[in-house]
Biopython code that builds the backbone (N, CA, C, O; Angstrom):
import numpy as np
from Bio.PDB.StructureBuilder import StructureBuilder

atoms = [
    (1, "MET", "N", (153.301, 20.091, 150.680)),
    (1, "MET", "CA", (153.497, 18.676, 150.803)),
    (1, "MET", "C", (153.383, 18.065, 149.414)),
    (1, "MET", "O", (152.474, 18.425, 148.666)),
    (2, "ARG", "N", (154.247, 17.183, 149.060)),
    (2, "ARG", "CA", (154.239, 16.563, 147.747)),
    (2, "ARG", "C", (153.490, 15.245, 147.790)),
    (2, "ARG", "O", (153.465, 14.571, 148.819)),
    (3, "PRO", "N", (152.891, 14.884, 146.690)),
    (3, "PRO", "CA", (152.223, 13.593, 146.661)),
    (3, "PRO", "C", (153.245, 12.472, 146.757)),
    (3, "PRO", "O", (154.377, 12.626, 146.298)),
    (4, "PRO", "N", (152.862, 11.348, 147.346)),
    (4, "PRO", "CA", (153.816, 10.271, 147.525)),
    (4, "PRO", "C", (154.314, 9.686, 146.214)),
    (4, "PRO", "O", (155.440, 9.191, 146.151)),
    (5, "THR", "N", (153.518, 9.729, 145.187)),
    (5, "THR", "CA", (153.962, 9.201, 143.902)),
    (5, "THR", "C", (154.237, 10.361, 142.970)),
    (5, "THR", "O", (153.311, 11.012, 142.484)),
    (6, "ASP", "N", (155.507, 10.620, 142.721)),
    (6, "ASP", "CA", (155.882, 11.671, 141.785)),
    (6, "ASP", "C", (155.537, 11.222, 140.376)),
    (6, "ASP", "O", (155.570, 10.027, 140.081)),
    (7, "PRO", "N", (155.205, 12.166, 139.502)),
    (7, "PRO", "CA", (154.894, 11.766, 138.137)),
    (7, "PRO", "C", (156.091, 11.112, 137.483)),
    (7, "PRO", "O", (157.243, 11.440, 137.766)),
    (8, "GLU", "N", (155.787, 10.186, 136.609)),
    (8, "GLU", "CA", (156.850, 9.461, 135.930)),
    (8, "GLU", "C", (157.584, 10.393, 134.980)),
    (8, "GLU", "O", (156.961, 11.245, 134.345)),
    (9, "PRO", "N", (158.906, 10.245, 134.872)),
    (9, "PRO", "CA", (159.627, 11.089, 133.918)),
    (9, "PRO", "C", (159.208, 10.742, 132.493)),
    (9, "PRO", "O", (158.821, 9.611, 132.196)),
    (10, "ALA", "N", (159.294, 11.728, 131.634)),
    (10, "ALA", "CA", (158.902, 11.515, 130.241)),
    (10, "ALA", "C", (159.832, 10.481, 129.618)),
    (10, "ALA", "O", (161.052, 10.599, 129.730)),
    (11, "PRO", "N", (159.271, 9.477, 128.968)),
    (11, "PRO", "CA", (160.126, 8.453, 128.365)),
    (11, "PRO", "C", (160.912, 9.024, 127.190)),
    (11, "PRO", "O", (160.444, 9.917, 126.484)),
    (12, "LYS", "N", (162.107, 8.494, 126.999)),
    (12, "LYS", "CA", (162.915, 8.932, 125.865)),
    (12, "LYS", "C", (162.339, 8.333, 124.598)),
    (12, "LYS", "O", (162.026, 7.144, 124.545)),
    (13, "ARG", "N", (162.203, 9.159, 123.590)),
    (13, "ARG", "CA", (161.628, 8.693, 122.338)),
    (13, "ARG", "C", (162.749, 8.140, 121.462)),
    (13, "ARG", "O", (163.763, 8.807, 121.253)),
    (14, "PRO", "N", (162.573, 6.943, 120.958)),
    (14, "PRO", "CA", (163.601, 6.393, 120.071)),
    (14, "PRO", "C", (163.687, 7.197, 118.772)),
    (14, "PRO", "O", (162.699, 7.774, 118.318)),
    (15, "ILE", "N", (164.855, 7.224, 118.199)),
    (15, "ILE", "CA", (165.102, 8.012, 116.991)),
    (15, "ILE", "C", (164.260, 7.501, 115.833)),
    (15, "ILE", "O", (163.839, 8.286, 114.984)),
    (16, "GLY", "N", (164.010, 6.208, 115.786)),
    (16, "GLY", "CA", (163.187, 5.647, 114.718)),
    (16, "GLY", "C", (161.772, 6.184, 114.752)),
    (16, "GLY", "O", (161.172, 6.435, 113.707)),
    (17, "LEU", "N", (161.235, 6.363, 115.950)),
    (17, "LEU", "CA", (159.880, 6.892, 116.086)),
    (17, "LEU", "C", (159.821, 8.338, 115.600)),
    (17, "LEU", "O", (158.873, 8.728, 114.919)),
    (18, "LEU", "N", (160.824, 9.123, 115.947)),
    (18, "LEU", "CA", (160.863, 10.511, 115.478)),
    (18, "LEU", "C", (161.009, 10.582, 113.959)),
    (18, "LEU", "O", (160.393, 11.426, 113.309)),
    (19, "LEU", "N", (161.829, 9.687, 113.398)),
    (19, "LEU", "CA", (161.975, 9.657, 111.942)),
    (19, "LEU", "C", (160.671, 9.250, 111.277)),
    (19, "LEU", "O", (160.305, 9.804, 110.241)),
    (20, "LEU", "N", (159.976, 8.300, 111.853)),
    (20, "LEU", "CA", (158.698, 7.881, 111.285)),
    (20, "LEU", "C", (157.664, 8.988, 111.402)),
    (20, "LEU", "O", (156.915, 9.256, 110.462)),
    (21, "ARG", "N", (157.631, 9.629, 112.564)),
    (21, "ARG", "CA", (156.609, 10.645, 112.826)),
    (21, "ARG", "C", (156.803, 11.886, 111.969)),
    (21, "ARG", "O", (155.845, 12.390, 111.383)),
    (22, "TYR", "N", (158.034, 12.385, 111.890)),
    (22, "TYR", "CA", (158.276, 13.642, 111.181)),
    (22, "TYR", "C", (159.069, 13.464, 109.894)),
    (22, "TYR", "O", (159.060, 14.351, 109.041)),
    (23, "GLY", "N", (159.740, 12.358, 109.742)),
    (23, "GLY", "CA", (160.564, 12.136, 108.557)),
    (23, "GLY", "C", (159.752, 11.941, 107.297)),
    (23, "GLY", "O", (160.112, 12.439, 106.230)),
    (24, "ILE", "N", (158.642, 11.205, 107.424)),
    (24, "ILE", "CA", (157.824, 10.949, 106.239)),
    (24, "ILE", "C", (157.293, 12.260, 105.661)),
    (24, "ILE", "O", (157.386, 12.495, 104.456)),
    (25, "GLY", "N", (156.739, 13.107, 106.516)),
    (25, "GLY", "CA", (156.238, 14.399, 106.044)),
    (25, "GLY", "C", (157.346, 15.269, 105.485)),
    (25, "GLY", "O", (157.163, 15.933, 104.465)),
    (26, "GLY", "N", (158.496, 15.269, 106.144)),
    (26, "GLY", "CA", (159.629, 16.062, 105.671)),
    (26, "GLY", "C", (160.142, 15.587, 104.326)),
    (26, "GLY", "O", (160.478, 16.399, 103.464)),
    (27, "VAL", "N", (160.205, 14.278, 104.142)),
    (27, "VAL", "CA", (160.665, 13.731, 102.859)),
    (27, "VAL", "C", (159.672, 14.074, 101.748)),
    (27, "VAL", "O", (160.072, 14.357, 100.619)),
    (28, "MET", "N", (158.381, 14.048, 102.072)),
    (28, "MET", "CA", (157.380, 14.387, 101.063)),
    (28, "MET", "C", (157.509, 15.847, 100.623)),
    (28, "MET", "O", (157.427, 16.148, 99.432)),
    (29, "VAL", "N", (157.711, 16.751, 101.583)),
    (29, "VAL", "CA", (157.880, 18.168, 101.247)),
    (29, "VAL", "C", (159.154, 18.350, 100.419)),
    (29, "VAL", "O", (159.162, 19.083, 99.430)),
    (30, "LEU", "N", (160.223, 17.678, 100.833)),
    (30, "LEU", "CA", (161.489, 17.766, 100.107)),
    (30, "LEU", "C", (161.330, 17.234, 98.672)),
    (30, "LEU", "O", (161.884, 17.806, 97.734)),
    (31, "ALA", "N", (160.587, 16.158, 98.509)),
    (31, "ALA", "CA", (160.364, 15.609, 97.171)),
    (31, "ALA", "C", (159.598, 16.605, 96.304)),
    (31, "ALA", "O", (159.867, 16.727, 95.109)),
    (32, "GLY", "N", (158.642, 17.316, 96.907)),
    (32, "GLY", "CA", (157.919, 18.333, 96.154)),
    (32, "GLY", "C", (158.825, 19.460, 95.703)),
    (32, "GLY", "O", (158.696, 19.956, 94.584)),
    (33, "ILE", "N", (159.739, 19.866, 96.566)),
    (33, "ILE", "CA", (160.686, 20.928, 96.202)),
    (33, "ILE", "C", (161.598, 20.456, 95.073)),
    (33, "ILE", "O", (161.886, 21.208, 94.142)),
    (34, "VAL", "N", (162.048, 19.209, 95.164)),
    (34, "VAL", "CA", (162.904, 18.666, 94.107)),
    (34, "VAL", "C", (162.147, 18.624, 92.786)),
    (34, "VAL", "O", (162.702, 18.965, 91.741)),
    (35, "MET", "N", (160.876, 18.206, 92.826)),
    (35, "MET", "CA", (160.085, 18.174, 91.585)),
    (35, "MET", "C", (159.944, 19.570, 90.986)),
    (35, "MET", "O", (159.982, 19.720, 89.765)),
    (36, "LEU", "N", (159.785, 20.574, 91.810)),
    (36, "LEU", "CA", (159.662, 21.939, 91.318)),
    (36, "LEU", "C", (160.962, 22.424, 90.692)),
    (36, "LEU", "O", (160.945, 23.143, 89.693)),
    (37, "ILE", "N", (162.092, 22.029, 91.279)),
    (37, "ILE", "CA", (163.390, 22.441, 90.734)),
    (37, "ILE", "C", (163.676, 21.731, 89.414)),
    (37, "ILE", "O", (164.168, 22.341, 88.466)),
    (38, "VAL", "N", (163.363, 20.436, 89.361)),
    (38, "VAL", "CA", (163.655, 19.653, 88.164)),
    (38, "VAL", "C", (162.812, 20.111, 86.973)),
    (38, "VAL", "O", (163.330, 20.256, 85.865)),
    (39, "ASP", "N", (161.515, 20.337, 87.198)),
    (39, "ASP", "CA", (160.620, 20.743, 86.115)),
    (39, "ASP", "C", (159.760, 21.907, 86.606)),
    (39, "ASP", "O", (158.664, 21.684, 87.119)),
    (40, "PRO", "N", (160.243, 23.151, 86.456)),
    (40, "PRO", "CA", (159.523, 24.300, 87.000)),
    (40, "PRO", "C", (158.214, 24.631, 86.283)),
    (40, "PRO", "O", (157.519, 25.564, 86.684)),
    (41, "SER", "N", (157.873, 23.904, 85.253)),
    (41, "SER", "CA", (156.594, 24.171, 84.579)),
    (41, "SER", "C", (155.773, 22.886, 84.546)),
    (41, "SER", "O", (156.319, 21.783, 84.591)),
    (42, "GLY", "N", (154.485, 23.043, 84.469)),
    (42, "GLY", "CA", (153.590, 21.902, 84.282)),
    (42, "GLY", "C", (153.634, 20.879, 85.395)),
    (42, "GLY", "O", (153.129, 21.121, 86.492)),
    (43, "LEU", "N", (154.241, 19.728, 85.113)),
    (43, "LEU", "CA", (154.251, 18.605, 86.042)),
    (43, "LEU", "C", (154.989, 18.944, 87.342)),
    (43, "LEU", "O", (154.598, 18.466, 88.407)),
    (44, "GLY", "N", (156.025, 19.741, 87.274)),
    (44, "GLY", "CA", (156.785, 20.097, 88.476)),
    (44, "GLY", "C", (155.953, 20.892, 89.465)),
    (44, "GLY", "O", (156.026, 20.648, 90.670)),
    (45, "VAL", "N", (155.164, 21.837, 88.978)),
    (45, "VAL", "CA", (154.310, 22.646, 89.850)),
    (45, "VAL", "C", (153.220, 21.777, 90.462)),
    (45, "VAL", "O", (152.934, 21.876, 91.655)),
    (46, "ASP", "N", (152.611, 20.919, 89.634)),
    (46, "ASP", "CA", (151.579, 20.024, 90.148)),
    (46, "ASP", "C", (152.163, 19.040, 91.168)),
    (46, "ASP", "O", (151.564, 18.780, 92.212)),
    (47, "GLY", "N", (153.327, 18.507, 90.849)),
    (47, "GLY", "CA", (153.986, 17.574, 91.773)),
    (47, "GLY", "C", (154.370, 18.247, 93.076)),
    (47, "GLY", "O", (154.233, 17.661, 94.150)),
    (48, "PHE", "N", (154.856, 19.490, 92.978)),
    (48, "PHE", "CA", (155.197, 20.235, 94.196)),
    (48, "PHE", "C", (153.963, 20.439, 95.068)),
    (48, "PHE", "O", (154.000, 20.214, 96.278)),
    (49, "ALA", "N", (152.873, 20.867, 94.442)),
    (49, "ALA", "CA", (151.655, 21.110, 95.208)),
    (49, "ALA", "C", (151.164, 19.830, 95.870)),
    (49, "ALA", "O", (150.755, 19.844, 97.031)),
    (50, "MET", "N", (151.203, 18.724, 95.135)),
    (50, "MET", "CA", (150.737, 17.461, 95.674)),
    (50, "MET", "C", (151.636, 16.971, 96.812)),
    (50, "MET", "O", (151.146, 16.630, 97.888)),
    (51, "ALA", "N", (152.951, 16.935, 96.573)),
    (51, "ALA", "CA", (153.872, 16.391, 97.577)),
    (51, "ALA", "C", (153.982, 17.308, 98.791)),
    (51, "ALA", "O", (153.973, 16.831, 99.926)),
    (52, "ALA", "N", (154.085, 18.603, 98.568)),
    (52, "ALA", "CA", (154.201, 19.532, 99.699)),
    (52, "ALA", "C", (152.909, 19.561, 100.510)),
    (52, "ALA", "O", (152.950, 19.590, 101.739)),
    (53, "GLY", "N", (151.764, 19.553, 99.833)),
    (53, "GLY", "CA", (150.495, 19.524, 100.556)),
    (53, "GLY", "C", (150.324, 18.257, 101.366)),
    (53, "GLY", "O", (149.894, 18.297, 102.519)),
    (54, "GLY", "N", (150.662, 17.132, 100.758)),
    (54, "GLY", "CA", (150.570, 15.861, 101.484)),
    (54, "GLY", "C", (151.537, 15.800, 102.651)),
    (54, "GLY", "O", (151.174, 15.351, 103.739)),
    (55, "GLY", "N", (152.767, 16.250, 102.432)),
    (55, "GLY", "CA", (153.767, 16.230, 103.511)),
    (55, "GLY", "C", (153.391, 17.146, 104.660)),
    (55, "GLY", "O", (153.522, 16.773, 105.826)),
    (56, "LEU", "N", (152.922, 18.345, 104.334)),
    (56, "LEU", "CA", (152.507, 19.272, 105.394)),
    (56, "LEU", "C", (151.295, 18.744, 106.152)),
    (56, "LEU", "O", (151.175, 18.962, 107.357)),
    (57, "SER", "N", (150.397, 18.051, 105.455)),
    (57, "SER", "CA", (149.242, 17.482, 106.163)),
    (57, "SER", "C", (149.677, 16.354, 107.089)),
    (57, "SER", "O", (149.115, 16.208, 108.174)),
    (58, "VAL", "N", (150.660, 15.554, 106.692)),
    (58, "VAL", "CA", (151.179, 14.503, 107.580)),
    (58, "VAL", "C", (151.815, 15.136, 108.817)),
    (58, "VAL", "O", (151.597, 14.665, 109.934)),
    (59, "LEU", "N", (152.596, 16.194, 108.629)),
    (59, "LEU", "CA", (153.217, 16.876, 109.762)),
    (59, "LEU", "C", (152.162, 17.495, 110.676)),
    (59, "LEU", "O", (152.280, 17.423, 111.899)),
    (60, "LEU", "N", (151.142, 18.096, 110.091)),
    (60, "LEU", "CA", (150.092, 18.723, 110.891)),
    (60, "LEU", "C", (149.297, 17.688, 111.670)),
    (60, "LEU", "O", (148.954, 17.921, 112.830)),
    (61, "ILE", "N", (148.999, 16.560, 111.063)),
    (61, "ILE", "CA", (148.230, 15.530, 111.760)),
    (61, "ILE", "C", (149.042, 14.981, 112.927)),
    (61, "ILE", "O", (148.484, 14.694, 113.986)),
    (62, "ASN", "N", (150.352, 14.832, 112.747)),
    (62, "ASN", "CA", (151.211, 14.391, 113.856)),
    (62, "ASN", "C", (151.226, 15.419, 114.979)),
    (62, "ASN", "O", (151.152, 15.060, 116.154)),
    (63, "PHE", "N", (151.321, 16.686, 114.624)),
    (63, "PHE", "CA", (151.328, 17.742, 115.635)),
    (63, "PHE", "C", (150.016, 17.761, 116.407)),
    (63, "PHE", "O", (150.019, 17.849, 117.635)),
    (64, "LEU", "N", (148.900, 17.680, 115.699)),
    (64, "LEU", "CA", (147.601, 17.711, 116.375)),
    (64, "LEU", "C", (147.394, 16.487, 117.260)),
    (64, "LEU", "O", (146.804, 16.590, 118.335)),
    (65, "TYR", "N", (147.872, 15.341, 116.818)),
    (65, "TYR", "CA", (147.765, 14.137, 117.651)),
    (65, "TYR", "C", (148.570, 14.311, 118.938)),
    (65, "TYR", "O", (148.088, 13.984, 120.023)),
    (66, "ARG", "N", (149.795, 14.828, 118.820)),
    (66, "ARG", "CA", (150.630, 15.033, 120.009)),
    (66, "ARG", "C", (149.983, 16.048, 120.943)),
    (66, "ARG", "O", (150.066, 15.907, 122.163)),
    (67, "LEU", "N", (149.349, 17.056, 120.389)),
    (67, "LEU", "CA", (148.654, 18.056, 121.194)),
    (67, "LEU", "C", (147.502, 17.414, 121.966)),
    (67, "LEU", "O", (147.289, 17.725, 123.138)),
    (68, "GLY", "N", (146.769, 16.531, 121.318)),
    (68, "GLY", "CA", (145.679, 15.829, 121.992)),
    (68, "GLY", "C", (146.167, 14.906, 123.090)),
    (68, "GLY", "O", (145.543, 14.808, 124.146)),
    (69, "VAL", "N", (147.271, 14.232, 122.851)),
    (69, "VAL", "CA", (147.833, 13.333, 123.863)),
    (69, "VAL", "C", (148.317, 14.114, 125.067)),
    (69, "VAL", "O", (148.201, 13.630, 126.193)),
    (70, "SER", "N", (148.856, 15.311, 124.865)),
    (70, "SER", "CA", (149.318, 16.110, 126.008)),
    (70, "SER", "C", (148.142, 16.515, 126.885)),
    (70, "SER", "O", (148.296, 16.642, 128.099)),
    (71, "GLY", "N", (146.961, 16.720, 126.288)),
    (71, "GLY", "CA", (145.772, 17.012, 127.087)),
    (71, "GLY", "C", (145.387, 15.830, 127.955)),
    (71, "GLY", "O", (144.952, 16.011, 129.093)),
    (72, "ASP", "N", (145.544, 14.611, 127.427)),
    (72, "ASP", "CA", (145.277, 13.413, 128.225)),
    (72, "ASP", "C", (146.230, 13.336, 129.410)),
    (72, "ASP", "O", (145.825, 12.959, 130.509)),
    (73, "ARG", "N", (147.484, 13.688, 129.194)),
    (73, "ARG", "CA", (148.479, 13.654, 130.268)),
    (73, "ARG", "C", (148.111, 14.645, 131.376)),
    (73, "ARG", "O", (148.255, 14.347, 132.562)),
    (74, "GLU", "N", (147.636, 15.825, 130.974)),
    (74, "GLU", "CA", (147.232, 16.820, 131.972)),
    (74, "GLU", "C", (146.036, 16.334, 132.778)),
    (74, "GLU", "O", (145.963, 16.572, 133.984)),
    (75, "ARG", "N", (145.100, 15.656, 132.125)),
    (75, "ARG", "CA", (143.947, 15.114, 132.843)),
    (75, "ARG", "C", (144.375, 14.036, 133.833)),
    (75, "ARG", "O", (143.820, 13.952, 134.929)),
    (76, "GLU", "N", (145.351, 13.211, 133.465)),
    (76, "GLU", "CA", (145.851, 12.185, 134.375)),
    (76, "GLU", "C", (146.520, 12.821, 135.591)),
    (76, "GLU", "O", (146.339, 12.351, 136.714)),
    (77, "GLU", "N", (147.291, 13.887, 135.373)),
    (77, "GLU", "CA", (147.919, 14.585, 136.495)),
    (77, "GLU", "C", (146.864, 15.194, 137.416)),
    (77, "GLU", "O", (147.005, 15.155, 138.638)),
    (78, "GLU", "N", (145.818, 15.752, 136.834)),
    (78, "GLU", "CA", (144.729, 16.324, 137.622)),
    (78, "GLU", "C", (144.044, 15.240, 138.453)),
    (78, "GLU", "O", (143.709, 15.466, 139.615)),
    (79, "GLU", "N", (143.839, 14.070, 137.861)),
    (79, "GLU", "CA", (143.193, 12.968, 138.587)),
    (79, "GLU", "C", (144.074, 12.511, 139.749)),
    (79, "GLU", "O", (143.566, 12.235, 140.836)),
    (80, "ARG", "N", (145.401, 12.427, 139.529)),
    (80, "ARG", "CA", (146.310, 12.049, 140.625)),
    (80, "ARG", "C", (146.250, 13.082, 141.746)),
    (80, "ARG", "O", (146.282, 12.726, 142.924)),
    (81, "ALA", "N", (146.164, 14.358, 141.382)),
    (81, "ALA", "CA", (146.076, 15.406, 142.400)),
    (81, "ALA", "C", (144.775, 15.284, 143.183)),
    (81, "ALA", "O", (144.763, 15.506, 144.394)),
    (82, "ARG", "N", (143.687, 14.937, 142.515)),
    (82, "ARG", "CA", (142.404, 14.773, 143.215)),
    (82, "ARG", "C", (142.439, 13.588, 144.172)),
    (82, "ARG", "O", (141.918, 13.672, 145.284)),
    (83, "VAL", "N", (143.049, 12.485, 143.747)),
    (83, "VAL", "CA", (143.185, 11.323, 144.634)),
    (83, "VAL", "C", (144.018, 11.703, 145.853)),
    (83, "VAL", "O", (143.684, 11.328, 146.977)),
    (84, "TYR", "N", (145.094, 12.439, 145.636)),
    (84, "TYR", "CA", (145.928, 12.886, 146.753)),
    (84, "TYR", "C", (145.127, 13.782, 147.694)),
    (84, "TYR", "O", (145.256, 13.677, 148.914)),
    (85, "PHE", "N", (144.298, 14.663, 147.130)),
    (85, "PHE", "CA", (143.463, 15.544, 147.947)),
    (85, "PHE", "C", (142.474, 14.732, 148.777)),
    (85, "PHE", "O", (142.253, 15.032, 149.950)),
    (86, "ASP", "N", (141.881, 13.711, 148.174)),
    (86, "ASP", "CA", (140.936, 12.863, 148.908)),
    (86, "ASP", "C", (141.617, 12.142, 150.064)),
    (86, "ASP", "O", (141.012, 11.964, 151.121)),
    (87, "GLU", "N", (142.863, 11.726, 149.879)),
    (87, "GLU", "CA", (143.570, 10.984, 150.931)),
    (87, "GLU", "C", (144.102, 11.893, 152.030)),
    (87, "GLU", "O", (144.063, 11.519, 153.203)),
    (88, "HIS", "N", (144.605, 13.092, 151.677)),
    (88, "HIS", "CA", (145.316, 13.932, 152.639)),
    (88, "HIS", "C", (144.572, 15.202, 153.041)),
    (88, "HIS", "O", (144.951, 15.850, 154.017)),
    (89, "GLY", "N", (143.533, 15.567, 152.315)),
    (89, "GLY", "CA", (142.768, 16.752, 152.672)),
    (89, "GLY", "C", (143.390, 18.068, 152.249)),
    (89, "GLY", "O", (142.911, 19.130, 152.647)),
    (90, "GLU", "N", (144.428, 18.021, 151.466)),
    (90, "GLU", "CA", (145.042, 19.250, 150.940)),
    (90, "GLU", "C", (145.534, 18.987, 149.525)),
    (90, "GLU", "O", (145.874, 17.865, 149.149)),
    (91, "TRP", "N", (145.556, 20.062, 148.765)),
    (91, "TRP", "CA", (145.968, 19.958, 147.371)),
    (91, "TRP", "C", (147.493, 19.848, 147.310)),
    (91, "TRP", "O", (148.188, 20.579, 148.016)),
    (92, "PRO", "N", (148.019, 18.954, 146.484)),
    (92, "PRO", "CA", (149.485, 18.834, 146.405)),
    (92, "PRO", "C", (150.094, 20.088, 145.805)),
    (92, "PRO", "O", (149.474, 20.777, 144.994)),
    (93, "GLU", "N", (151.326, 20.369, 146.222)),
    (93, "GLU", "CA", (152.028, 21.529, 145.687)),
    (93, "GLU", "C", (152.280, 21.335, 144.209)),
    (93, "GLU", "O", (152.437, 20.216, 143.720)),
    (94, "GLU", "N", (152.315, 22.443, 143.519)),
    (94, "GLU", "CA", (152.634, 22.381, 142.101)),
    (94, "GLU", "C", (154.085, 21.960, 141.949)),
    (94, "GLU", "O", (154.962, 22.426, 142.677)),
    (95, "GLN", "N", (154.320, 21.093, 141.017)),
    (95, "GLN", "CA", (155.685, 20.640, 140.772)),
    (95, "GLN", "C", (156.197, 21.337, 139.526)),
    (95, "GLN", "O", (156.023, 20.861, 138.404)),
    (96, "VAL", "N", (156.819, 22.455, 139.746)),
    (96, "VAL", "CA", (157.322, 23.259, 138.646)),
    (96, "VAL", "C", (158.803, 22.960, 138.489)),
    (96, "VAL", "O", (159.577, 23.031, 139.444)),
    (97, "LYS", "N", (159.174, 22.626, 137.273)),
    (97, "LYS", "CA", (160.570, 22.333, 137.004)),
    (97, "LYS", "C", (161.267, 23.633, 136.623)),
    (97, "LYS", "O", (161.171, 24.092, 135.485)),
    (98, "VAL", "N", (161.958, 24.212, 137.576)),
    (98, "VAL", "CA", (162.647, 25.472, 137.331)),
    (98, "VAL", "C", (164.129, 25.244, 137.595)),
    (98, "VAL", "O", (164.523, 24.773, 138.662)),
    (99, "ARG", "N", (164.920, 25.581, 136.625)),
    (99, "ARG", "CA", (166.361, 25.487, 136.840)),
    (99, "ARG", "C", (166.801, 26.659, 137.682)),
    (99, "ARG", "O", (166.408, 27.802, 137.444)),
    (100, "GLU", "N", (167.607, 26.365, 138.654)),
    (100, "GLU", "CA", (168.114, 27.438, 139.501)),
    (100, "GLU", "C", (169.149, 28.234, 138.718)),
    (100, "GLU", "O", (170.035, 27.674, 138.072)),
    (101, "ARG", "N", (169.014, 29.550, 138.792)),
    (101, "ARG", "CA", (169.957, 30.403, 138.072)),
    (101, "ARG", "C", (171.230, 30.549, 138.883)),
    (101, "ARG", "O", (171.198, 30.672, 140.107)),
    (102, "LYS", "N", (172.318, 30.535, 138.198)),
    (102, "LYS", "CA", (173.611, 30.767, 138.835)),
    (102, "LYS", "C", (174.231, 31.972, 138.145)),
    (102, "LYS", "O", (174.651, 31.908, 136.990)),
    (103, "TRP", "N", (174.274, 33.056, 138.876)),
    (103, "TRP", "CA", (174.800, 34.286, 138.318)),
    (103, "TRP", "C", (176.309, 34.300, 138.466)),
    (103, "TRP", "O", (176.846, 33.876, 139.489)),
    (104, "ARG", "N", (176.973, 34.778, 137.465)),
    (104, "ARG", "CA", (178.421, 34.927, 137.512)),
    (104, "ARG", "C", (178.744, 36.390, 137.219)),
    (104, "ARG", "O", (178.522, 36.887, 136.115)),
    (105, "LEU", "N", (179.259, 37.046, 138.213)),
    (105, "LEU", "CA", (179.579, 38.456, 138.059)),
    (105, "LEU", "C", (181.043, 38.612, 137.685)),
    (105, "LEU", "O", (181.875, 37.744, 137.949)),
    (106, "ALA", "N", (181.324, 39.726, 137.073)),
    (106, "ALA", "CA", (182.709, 40.024, 136.718)),
    (106, "ALA", "C", (183.527, 40.218, 137.991)),
    (106, "ALA", "O", (182.981, 40.626, 139.016)),
    (107, "PRO", "N", (184.826, 39.932, 137.940)),
    (107, "PRO", "CA", (185.659, 40.106, 139.136)),
    (107, "PRO", "C", (185.617, 41.555, 139.614)),
    (107, "PRO", "O", (185.699, 42.489, 138.816)),
    (108, "GLY", "N", (185.487, 41.728, 140.936)),
    (108, "GLY", "CA", (185.488, 43.050, 141.543)),
    (108, "GLY", "C", (184.118, 43.686, 141.658)),
    (108, "GLY", "O", (184.004, 44.767, 142.236)),
    (109, "VAL", "N", (183.082, 43.070, 141.139)),
    (109, "VAL", "CA", (181.738, 43.631, 141.214)),
    (109, "VAL", "C", (181.171, 43.342, 142.605)),
    (109, "VAL", "O", (181.222, 42.210, 143.086)),
    (110, "GLN", "N", (180.633, 44.376, 143.236)),
    (110, "GLN", "CA", (180.047, 44.234, 144.568)),
    (110, "GLN", "C", (178.532, 44.224, 144.457)),
    (110, "GLN", "O", (177.944, 45.065, 143.777)),
    (111, "THR", "N", (177.911, 43.277, 145.124)),
    (111, "THR", "CA", (176.455, 43.233, 145.163)),
    (111, "THR", "C", (175.984, 43.879, 146.466)),
    (111, "THR", "O", (176.785, 44.140, 147.364)),
    (112, "LEU", "N", (174.696, 44.129, 146.558)),
    (112, "LEU", "CA", (174.125, 44.703, 147.768)),
    (112, "LEU", "C", (174.371, 43.780, 148.966)),
    (112, "LEU", "O", (174.676, 44.253, 150.061)),
    (113, "GLU", "N", (174.239, 42.476, 148.761)),
    (113, "GLU", "CA", (174.465, 41.522, 149.847)),
    (113, "GLU", "C", (175.908, 41.577, 150.336)),
    (113, "GLU", "O", (176.160, 41.500, 151.539)),
    (114, "ASP", "N", (176.859, 41.711, 149.405)),
    (114, "ASP", "CA", (178.271, 41.818, 149.797)),
    (114, "ASP", "C", (178.511, 43.063, 150.634)),
    (114, "ASP", "O", (179.225, 43.011, 151.635)),
    (115, "GLU", "N", (177.925, 44.175, 150.235)),
    (115, "GLU", "CA", (178.109, 45.420, 150.976)),
    (115, "GLU", "C", (177.485, 45.334, 152.367)),
    (115, "GLU", "O", (178.072, 45.818, 153.335)),
    (116, "GLU", "N", (176.293, 44.719, 152.481)),
    (116, "GLU", "CA", (175.656, 44.580, 153.797)),
    (116, "GLU", "C", (176.472, 43.656, 154.689)),
    (116, "GLU", "O", (176.603, 43.922, 155.883)),
    (117, "THR", "N", (177.012, 42.603, 154.154)),
    (117, "THR", "CA", (177.850, 41.700, 154.944)),
    (117, "THR", "C", (179.096, 42.424, 155.437)),
    (117, "THR", "O", (179.506, 42.259, 156.586)),
    (118, "ARG", "N", (179.686, 43.213, 154.574)),
    (118, "ARG", "CA", (180.883, 43.955, 154.953)),
    (118, "ARG", "C", (180.564, 44.994, 156.035)),
    (118, "ARG", "O", (181.381, 45.210, 156.930)),
    (119, "ARG", "N", (179.400, 45.638, 155.972)),
    (119, "ARG", "CA", (179.010, 46.631, 156.992)),
    (119, "ARG", "C", (178.785, 45.980, 158.345)),
    (119, "ARG", "O", (179.097, 46.573, 159.377)),
    (120, "ARG", "N", (178.246, 44.763, 158.353)),
    (120, "ARG", "CA", (177.955, 44.074, 159.624)),
    (120, "ARG", "C", (179.202, 43.575, 160.323)),
    (120, "ARG", "O", (179.195, 43.381, 161.538)),
    (121, "GLN", "N", (180.255, 43.369, 159.587)),
    (121, "GLN", "CA", (181.480, 42.858, 160.198)),
    (121, "GLN", "C", (182.126, 43.935, 161.050)),
    (121, "GLN", "O", (182.212, 45.090, 160.633)),
    (122, "PRO", "N", (182.585, 43.561, 162.255)),
    (122, "PRO", "CA", (183.233, 44.571, 163.112)),
    (122, "PRO", "C", (184.544, 45.040, 162.487)),
    (122, "PRO", "O", (185.308, 44.254, 161.926)),
    (123, "GLY", "N", (184.774, 46.321, 162.599)),
    (123, "GLY", "CA", (186.017, 46.914, 162.087)),
    (123, "GLY", "C", (185.987, 47.198, 160.602)),
    (123, "GLY", "O", (187.029, 47.450, 159.996)),
    (124, "ALA", "N", (184.799, 47.161, 160.004)),
    (124, "ALA", "CA", (184.745, 47.405, 158.550)),
    (124, "ALA", "C", (184.461, 48.848, 158.240)),
    (124, "ALA", "O", (184.382, 49.224, 157.071)),
]
sb = StructureBuilder()
sb.init_structure("model")
sb.init_model(0)
sb.init_chain("A")
sb.init_seg("    ")
for serial, (resi, resn, name, xyz) in enumerate(atoms, 1):
    if name == "N":
        sb.init_residue(resn, " ", resi, " ")
    sb.init_atom(name, np.array(xyz, "f"), 0.0, 1.0, " ", f" {name:<3s}", serial, name[0])
structure = sb.get_structure()
């Protein structure tokens, strides 16, 4: 039995948010690489280390924040399941998003099901 309130679909993230979240770190790393190419000695190496380290830390902090938020989402789903259990006396079914597979066989290939169907038909 499914809970009466299905979980809300994940909201679409605007492109600006993705650029802000990951673009800043990516641009910083790219700037460090450019500094290393332009001046491979002295200032270029220091600039690369500074820009790449800063950019990677921005990317890592974004990743860790998103990881923490996903844990909050799981706790909310667990709480909804508990409320459903309190109301109905049974745990809601897991809602697994599985795409149904559609097999496409080459022409003339016989499956076990095809052979059994053919055997059951009279006169086969």
